[in-house]
C-alpha positions as CSV (number, residue, x, y, z in Angstrom):
1,M,-12.1,-16.1,-13.1
2,S,-14.9,-13.6,-14.0
3,R,-17.9,-14.5,-16.0
4,A,-21.1,-12.6,-17.2
5,L,-24.3,-13.3,-15.0
6,T,-26.7,-15.4,-16.4
7,E,-30.4,-14.1,-17.0
8,Q,-31.5,-16.1,-14.1
9,E,-28.6,-14.6,-11.6
10,L,-29.4,-11.2,-13.0
11,H,-33.3,-12.0,-12.0
12,N,-32.2,-13.2,-8.7
13,L,-30.0,-10.0,-8.0
14,A,-32.8,-8.1,-8.8
15,M,-35.3,-9.8,-6.7
16,N,-32.8,-9.5,-3.8
17,I,-32.4,-5.6,-4.4
18,V,-36.4,-5.2,-4.3
19,G,-37.2,-7.7,-1.5
20,K,-34.7,-5.9,1.1
21,Q,-36.7,-2.6,0.0
22,L,-39.9,-4.2,0.7
23,E,-38.7,-5.8,3.8
24,A,-37.3,-2.5,4.7
25,D,-41.0,-0.9,4.0
26,G,-42.6,-3.3,6.2
27,F,-44.2,-5.6,3.7
28,E,-44.6,-9.4,4.8
29,F,-43.8,-12.2,2.5
30,L,-46.4,-14.4,1.5
31,S,-44.7,-16.2,-1.2
32,V,-41.7,-15.6,-3.4
33,N,-40.8,-16.8,-6.8
34,S,-37.6,-16.5,-8.8
35,V,-38.7,-18.3,-11.8
36,L,-37.7,-16.3,-14.7
37,K,-41.1,-15.1,-16.6
38,K,-43.3,-16.4,-14.2
39,N,-45.2,-13.4,-12.4
40,P,-45.5,-12.3,-9.7
41,Q,-42.3,-12.9,-8.2
42,F,-43.6,-11.2,-4.8
43,V,-46.8,-11.5,-2.9
44,C,-46.9,-9.5,0.1
45,T,-49.0,-8.0,2.8
46,K,-48.9,-4.6,4.4
47,N,-51.5,-2.9,6.5
48,K,-53.9,-6.2,5.8
49,K,-53.7,-5.4,2.0
50,L,-52.5,-7.9,-0.5
51,H,-49.9,-6.8,-3.0
52,F,-48.5,-8.7,-6.4
53,I,-45.0,-7.3,-7.3
54,V,-43.5,-8.0,-10.4
55,V,-40.0,-7.5,-10.8
56,K,-37.8,-7.3,-13.8
57,S,-34.0,-7.0,-14.5
58,V,-33.1,-4.6,-17.0
59,V,-29.6,-4.7,-18.4
60,Y,-28.1,-1.5,-19.8
61,P,-28.9,0.5,-22.1
62,N,-32.4,-0.7,-21.7
63,D,-34.5,1.3,-19.5
64,P,-35.9,-0.1,-16.4
65,T,-38.9,2.3,-16.7
66,D,-40.1,0.8,-19.4
67,L,-43.0,-1.2,-19.0
68,D,-44.7,-4.1,-20.6
69,M,-48.2,-3.3,-20.1
70,D,-49.5,-6.2,-21.6
71,N,-48.2,-8.4,-19.4
72,L,-48.5,-6.2,-16.2
73,N,-52.5,-5.9,-17.3
74,K,-52.9,-9.5,-17.0
75,M,-51.1,-9.6,-13.8
76,K,-53.3,-6.7,-12.4
77,A,-56.6,-8.4,-13.7
78,H,-55.3,-11.5,-12.0
79,A,-54.4,-9.3,-8.5
80,T,-58.0,-8.0,-8.9
81,N,-59.6,-11.5,-8.3
82,F,-57.6,-11.4,-5.1
83,E,-58.1,-7.8,-4.2
84,A,-54.3,-7.2,-4.5
85,D,-52.5,-4.1,-5.7
86,T,-50.4,-4.6,-8.7
87,Y,-46.6,-3.1,-8.6
88,Y,-44.0,-3.4,-11.1
89,A,-40.4,-3.2,-9.8
90,G,-37.9,-2.6,-12.7
91,V,-34.1,-2.8,-11.7
92,G,-31.5,-1.5,-14.1
93,L,-28.3,-3.1,-13.7
94,V,-25.1,-2.0,-15.5
95,N,-21.2,-2.9,-15.2
96,A,-19.8,-0.3,-12.7
97,K,-16.1,0.1,-15.0
98,E,-17.3,-0.1,-18.2
99,Y,-21.2,0.5,-19.3
100,K,-21.1,-1.9,-22.5
101,K,-19.8,-4.9,-20.9
102,P,-22.0,-7.3,-19.0
103,V,-22.4,-7.3,-15.5
104,F,-19.7,-9.8,-14.2
105,L,-19.8,-12.2,-11.1
106,N,-18.0,-10.6,-8.1
107,E,-17.4,-7.4,-9.8
108,E,-18.7,-3.8,-9.0
109,Y,-22.2,-2.9,-10.6
110,I,-24.6,0.1,-10.5
111,V,-28.1,0.0,-9.8
112,D,-30.6,2.2,-11.5
113,Y,-34.1,1.2,-9.2
114,D,-36.7,4.1,-8.5
115,G,-39.1,1.9,-6.5
116,L,-42.4,0.2,-7.0
117,V,-44.8,1.9,-9.7
118,K,-48.3,1.0,-9.0
119,I,-50.0,-0.7,-12.1
């Protein structure tokens, strides 16, 4: 039986997509947080520099490149205390067969992800 993914499942899917990209790009994970609306999702190091990464799953027709600057600026201020860089990773997810339907468990989906955006 097919069912729509929950908000938490969509968030976890987005985190997996971003996490694989970070790993491929040579980031080392210090902490991973998958709790919804609790930022950052990833605290990483690369070249001895600390990075805070905020991941957001965005369901069609919403735009994954729309930034919530209030929350991101708060995260950037927090990161500055640790001399860390802050990034936003918006991951768009859409049902592959019919855009207007939700993303379903065990069905194809399309990812709209352009990589990290430095804040």
